[in-house]
N, CA and C of each residue as an Amber inpcrd file, in Angstrom:
protein
   306
   7.6010000  15.2960000  -1.3210000   7.6520000  14.0520000  -0.5800000
   8.0930000  12.8860000  -1.4580000   8.3130000  13.1760000  -2.7300000
   8.7650000  12.1200000  -3.6300000  10.1000000  11.5490000  -3.1770000
  11.0160000  12.4130000  -2.7450000  12.3200000  11.9290000  -2.2730000
  12.1570000  11.0020000  -1.0780000  11.2660000  11.3640000  -0.1790000
  11.0210000  10.5450000   1.0030000  10.4270000   9.1880000   0.6060000
   9.5140000   9.2170000  -0.3370000   8.9020000   7.9710000  -0.8120000
   9.9400000   7.1000000  -1.5030000  10.7830000   7.7000000  -2.3300000
  11.8450000   6.9440000  -3.0030000  12.8020000   6.3230000  -1.9880000
  13.1350000   7.0610000  -0.9400000  14.0320000   6.5450000   0.0950000
  13.3860000   5.3740000   0.8280000  12.1000000   5.4710000   1.0910000
  11.3940000   4.3750000   1.7720000  11.3730000   3.1270000   0.9090000
  11.1150000   3.2930000  -0.3840000  11.1060000   2.1380000  -1.2910000
  12.4980000   1.5260000  -1.4100000  13.5240000   2.3640000  -1.4480000
  14.9000000   1.8580000  -1.5350000  15.2620000   1.0680000  -0.2850000
  14.8500000   1.5670000   0.8730000  15.1370000   0.8320000   2.1120000
  14.3940000  -0.4970000   2.1360000  13.1560000  -0.4960000   1.7020000
  12.3920000  -1.7460000   1.6540000  13.0580000  -2.7450000   0.7140000
  13.5250000  -2.2720000  -0.4240000  14.1900000  -3.1620000  -1.3860000
  15.4950000  -3.7030000  -0.8150000  16.2110000  -2.8680000  -0.0610000
  17.4930000  -3.2960000   0.5110000  17.3070000  -4.3710000   1.5780000
  16.2410000  -4.2680000   2.3570000  16.0080000  -5.2710000   3.3970000
  15.3840000  -6.5230000   2.8100000  14.6460000  -6.3720000   1.7350000
  14.0450000  -7.5100000   1.0530000  12.9190000  -8.1450000   1.8510000
  12.0090000  -8.7920000   1.1460000  10.9130000  -9.4750000   1.8310000
  11.4340000 -10.6960000   2.5950000  10.7660000 -10.9970000   3.6990000
  11.1710000 -12.1380000   4.5260000  10.0250000 -13.0920000   4.8060000
   8.8140000 -12.6210000   4.6670000   7.6570000 -13.4470000   5.0010000
   6.7880000 -13.6400000   3.7650000   5.8820000 -14.5880000   3.8560000
   4.9560000 -14.8280000   2.7490000   4.1530000 -13.5620000   2.4430000
   3.7150000 -12.8770000   3.4940000   2.9270000 -11.6670000   3.2890000
   3.7420000 -10.6170000   2.5490000   5.0130000 -10.4640000   2.9200000
   5.8490000  -9.4640000   2.2490000   6.0730000  -9.8320000   0.7830000
   6.3250000 -11.1160000   0.5000000   6.4780000 -11.5270000  -0.9030000
   5.1770000 -11.3020000  -1.6710000   4.0520000 -11.5560000  -1.0340000
   2.7590000 -11.3000000  -1.6720000   2.6180000  -9.8150000  -1.9900000
   2.9610000  -8.9610000  -1.0390000   2.8400000  -7.5160000  -1.2560000
   3.7460000  -7.0510000  -2.3860000   4.9780000  -7.5420000  -2.4150000
   5.9020000  -7.1570000  -3.4900000   5.4000000  -7.6970000  -4.8330000
   4.9110000  -8.9230000  -4.8410000   4.3720000  -9.4940000  -6.0690000
   3.1970000  -8.7010000  -6.6020000   2.3090000  -8.2880000  -5.7100000
   1.1670000  -7.4670000  -6.1310000   1.6370000  -6.1380000  -6.7020000
   2.6440000  -5.5310000  -6.0800000   3.1740000  -4.2570000  -6.5840000
   3.7780000  -4.4430000  -7.9710000   4.4850000  -5.5510000  -8.1690000
   5.0720000  -5.8050000  -9.4920000   3.9870000  -6.0560000 -10.5310000
   2.9210000  -6.7500000 -10.1550000   1.8000000  -6.9270000 -11.0890000
   1.2300000  -5.5730000 -11.4870000   1.0330000  -4.7070000 -10.5080000
   0.4760000  -3.3790000 -10.7830000   1.3860000  -2.5600000 -11.6770000
   2.6940000  -2.8040000 -11.5820000   3.6680000  -2.0790000 -12.4010000
   3.8680000  -2.7140000 -13.7690000   3.1920000  -3.8400000 -14.0300000
   3.2980000  -4.4930000 -15.3270000   4.4080000  -5.5210000 -15.4290000
   5.0250000  -5.9010000 -14.3240000   6.1130000  -6.8840000 -14.3140000
   5.5620000  -8.2430000 -13.8860000   4.8830000  -8.9110000 -14.8070000
   4.2560000 -10.1860000 -14.4770000   5.2740000 -11.2680000 -14.1420000
   6.4000000 -11.2920000 -14.8340000   7.4180000 -12.3120000 -14.5550000
   8.0250000 -12.1080000 -13.1670000   8.3370000 -10.8730000 -12.8270000
   8.8600000 -10.5810000 -11.4950000   7.8400000 -10.8830000 -10.4200000
   6.5900000 -10.5580000 -10.7040000   5.5160000 -10.8520000  -9.7600000
   5.3880000 -12.3460000  -9.5390000   5.4290000 -13.1180000 -10.6240000
   5.3010000 -14.5750000 -10.5020000   6.4030000 -15.1430000  -9.6160000
   7.6200000 -14.6400000  -9.7690000   8.7350000 -15.1360000  -8.9550000
   8.5040000 -14.8290000  -7.4770000   8.0620000 -13.6120000  -7.1590000
   7.8060000 -13.2730000  -5.7640000   6.6120000 -14.0350000  -5.2090000
   5.6000000 -14.2200000  -6.0040000   4.4290000 -14.9750000  -5.5460000
   4.7710000 -16.4460000  -5.3390000   5.6630000 -16.9860000  -6.1670000
   6.1300000 -18.3560000  -5.9390000   6.8640000 -18.4600000  -4.6000000
   7.6330000 -17.4300000  -4.2680000   8.3220000 -17.4120000  -2.9700000
   7.3080000 -17.3450000  -1.8310000   6.2750000 -16.5290000  -2.0080000
   5.2180000 -16.4490000  -0.9920000   4.5630000 -17.8070000  -0.7990000
   4.2830000 -18.4700000  -1.9000000   3.6310000 -19.7810000  -1.8200000
   4.5530000 -20.8480000  -1.2630000   5.8600000 -20.6920000  -1.4520000
   6.8030000 -21.6170000  -0.8400000   6.7720000 -21.5250000   0.6780000
   6.4870000 -20.3270000   1.1840000   6.4080000 -20.1160000   2.6260000
   5.0100000 -20.3910000   3.1780000   3.9980000 -20.1710000   2.3540000
   2.6040000 -20.3710000   2.7830000   1.7830000 -20.8900000   1.6050000
   1.8670000 -22.2020000   1.3250000   1.1810000 -22.7630000   0.1540000
  -0.3360000 -22.5970000   0.1860000  -0.8980000 -22.3960000   1.3580000
  -2.3380000 -22.2690000   1.4730000  -2.8480000 -20.8470000   1.3910000
  -2.0190000 -19.9170000   0.9750000  -2.4500000 -18.5220000   0.8700000
  -3.3640000 -18.3390000  -0.3370000  -4.6250000 -18.0700000  -0.0490000
  -5.5830000 -17.8680000  -1.1410000  -5.1610000 -16.7040000  -2.0320000
  -4.7290000 -15.5940000  -1.4090000  -4.4260000 -14.4160000  -2.2020000
  -3.1230000 -14.5580000  -2.9750000  -2.1490000 -15.2580000  -2.4340000
  -0.9300000 -15.4970000  -3.2120000  -1.2550000 -16.3710000  -4.4220000
  -2.0970000 -17.3850000  -4.2310000  -2.5090000 -18.2290000  -5.3610000
  -3.3120000 -17.4270000  -6.3730000  -4.2180000 -16.5750000  -5.8920000
  -5.0150000 -15.7550000  -6.8020000  -4.1150000 -14.8720000  -7.6730000
  -3.2290000 -14.1310000  -7.0330000  -2.3700000 -13.2210000  -7.7870000
  -1.3650000 -13.9820000  -8.6470000  -0.9820000 -15.1870000  -8.2250000
  -0.1120000 -16.0230000  -9.0690000  -0.8560000 -16.4100000 -10.3370000
  -2.1480000 -16.6710000 -10.2040000  -2.9640000 -16.9600000 -11.3760000
  -3.0630000 -15.7680000 -12.3140000  -3.2270000 -14.5890000 -11.7560000
  -3.2710000 -13.3690000 -12.5740000  -1.9510000 -13.1970000 -13.3220000
  -0.8390000 -13.4080000 -12.6070000   0.4720000 -13.2910000 -13.2650000
   0.5920000 -14.3020000 -14.4000000   0.1550000 -15.5250000 -14.1670000
   0.2370000 -16.5580000 -15.2050000  -0.6130000 -16.1800000 -16.4160000
  -1.8000000 -15.6290000 -16.1890000  -2.6210000 -15.1800000 -17.3270000
  -1.8930000 -14.1090000 -18.1270000  -1.2700000 -13.1760000 -17.4330000
  -0.5500000 -12.1040000 -18.1300000   0.6760000 -12.6340000 -18.8660000
   1.2140000 -13.7650000 -18.3920000   2.3570000 -14.3920000 -19.0610000
   1.9150000 -15.3880000 -20.1320000   0.6090000 -15.4110000 -20.3970000
   0.0320000 -16.2940000 -21.4150000   0.2860000 -17.7680000 -21.0970000
   0.0870000 -18.1290000 -19.8390000   0.2210000 -19.5180000 -19.3880000
  -1.0850000 -19.9220000 -18.7080000  -2.1290000 -20.1940000 -19.5220000
  -3.4420000 -20.4490000 -18.9400000  -3.5080000 -21.7230000 -18.0980000
  -2.7210000 -22.7270000 -18.4040000  -2.7510000 -23.9550000 -17.5940000
  -2.2240000 -23.6690000 -16.1850000  -1.1410000 -22.9080000 -16.0910000
  -0.5940000 -22.5230000 -14.7890000  -1.5820000 -21.6280000 -14.0480000
  -2.2240000 -20.7400000 -14.7750000  -3.2170000 -19.8560000 -14.1720000
  -4.3790000 -20.6660000 -13.6020000  -4.8850000 -21.6230000 -14.3710000
  -5.9990000 -22.4470000 -13.8950000  -5.6090000 -23.2060000 -12.6320000
  -4.3830000 -23.7090000 -12.5860000  -3.9190000 -24.4240000 -11.3960000
  -3.8630000 -23.4860000 -10.1900000  -3.3990000 -22.2700000 -10.3890000
  -3.3160000 -21.3100000  -9.2860000  -4.7080000 -20.9210000  -8.7980000
  -5.6270000 -20.6810000  -9.7100000  -6.9890000 -20.3240000  -9.2920000
  -7.6740000 -21.5090000  -8.6130000  -7.4070000 -22.7170000  -9.0610000
  -7.9500000 -23.9040000  -8.4110000  -7.4170000 -24.0160000  -6.9860000
  -6.1250000 -23.7410000  -6.8000000  -5.5390000 -23.7610000  -5.4590000
  -6.1650000 -22.6810000  -4.5800000  -6.4390000 -21.5270000  -5.1420000
  -7.1110000 -20.4610000  -4.4010000  -8.4790000 -20.9460000  -3.9340000
  -9.2150000 -21.5640000  -4.8310000 -10.5660000 -22.0220000  -4.5050000
 -10.5780000 -23.1480000  -3.4790000  -9.5010000 -23.9060000  -3.4000000
  -9.4280000 -24.9880000  -2.4210000  -9.4730000 -24.4490000  -0.9910000
  -8.9500000 -23.2470000  -0.7930000  -8.9470000 -22.6660000   0.5520000
  -9.9510000 -21.5250000   0.7130000 -10.4270000 -20.9800000  -0.3920000
 -11.3740000 -19.8610000  -0.3390000 -12.4400000 -20.0440000  -1.4210000
 -13.3330000 -21.0180000  -1.2260000 -14.2970000 -21.3440000  -2.2880000
 -15.3350000 -20.2640000  -2.5640000 -15.4080000 -19.2480000  -1.7440000
 -16.3970000 -18.1940000  -1.9550000 -15.8420000 -16.9610000  -2.6580000
 -14.6100000 -17.0380000  -3.1540000 -14.0070000 -15.8960000  -3.8370000
 -14.4200000 -15.9340000  -5.3130000 -15.3780000 -15.0930000  -5.6360000
 -15.9280000 -15.0810000  -6.9850000 -14.9080000 -14.8170000  -8.0730000
 -13.9400000 -13.9330000  -7.7890000 -12.9320000 -13.6240000  -8.8020000
 -12.0940000 -14.8390000  -9.1480000 -11.8700000 -15.7310000  -8.1780000
 -11.1290000 -16.9720000  -8.4840000 -11.9200000 -17.8280000  -9.4610000
 -13.2260000 -17.9550000  -9.2150000 -14.0700000 -18.7340000 -10.1360000
 -14.0630000 -18.1200000 -11.5330000 -14.2420000 -16.8040000 -11.5820000
 -14.2790000 -16.1060000 -12.8740000 -12.9690000 -16.2890000 -13.6420000
 -11.8540000 -16.0080000 -12.9700000 -10.5600000 -16.0910000 -13.6540000
 -10.1710000 -17.5280000 -13.9690000 -10.5960000 -18.4810000 -13.1330000
 -10.3520000 -19.8930000 -13.4530000 -11.0710000 -20.2500000 -14.7580000
 -12.3030000 -19.7610000 -14.8960000 -13.0400000 -20.0030000 -16.1340000
 -12.3350000 -19.4030000 -17.3390000 -11.8340000 -18.1820000 -17.2010000
 -11.0930000 -17.5490000 -18.2970000  -9.8410000 -18.3700000 -18.6520000
  -9.1400000 -18.8370000 -17.6140000  -7.9230000 -19.6110000 -17.8520000
  -8.2410000 -20.9380000 -18.5340000  -9.2870000 -21.6220000 -18.0790000
  -9.6590000 -22.8980000 -18.6960000 -10.0810000 -22.7000000 -20.1480000
 -10.8060000 -21.6210000 -20.4090000 -11.2110000 -21.3290000 -21.7870000
 -10.0060000 -21.0480000 -22.6540000  -9.0610000 -20.2980000 -22.1350000
  -7.8460000 -19.9700000 -22.8960000  -6.9760000 -21.2030000 -23.1290000
  -7.0160000 -22.1330000 -22.1770000  -6.2190000 -23.3570000 -22.3150000
  -6.8030000 -24.2980000 -23.3680000  -8.0890000 -24.0960000 -23.6620000
  -8.7170000 -24.9080000 -24.6970000  -9.3330000 -26.1040000 -24.1920000
């Protein structure tokens, strides 16, 4: 089924993401694959379409931490908390980013 899976991924890549949710999904996949820069670009596109997306902001913060940009990460986690103040991981990672920023 690997061939079928590869064909499905190729078709998805050819059509490209069109919505904030799709950019978020692609960004998360790139984060999981270790492509933080690619993930950040897709998550920025998601946020351009839906600036209030808690999860796009959260994952954008994760990408920024992996890119060694703690100030950007703290801003993304702060934006996440503005719309989802009960997300513990945002608080935790915001603290890590603020500590790393000095």
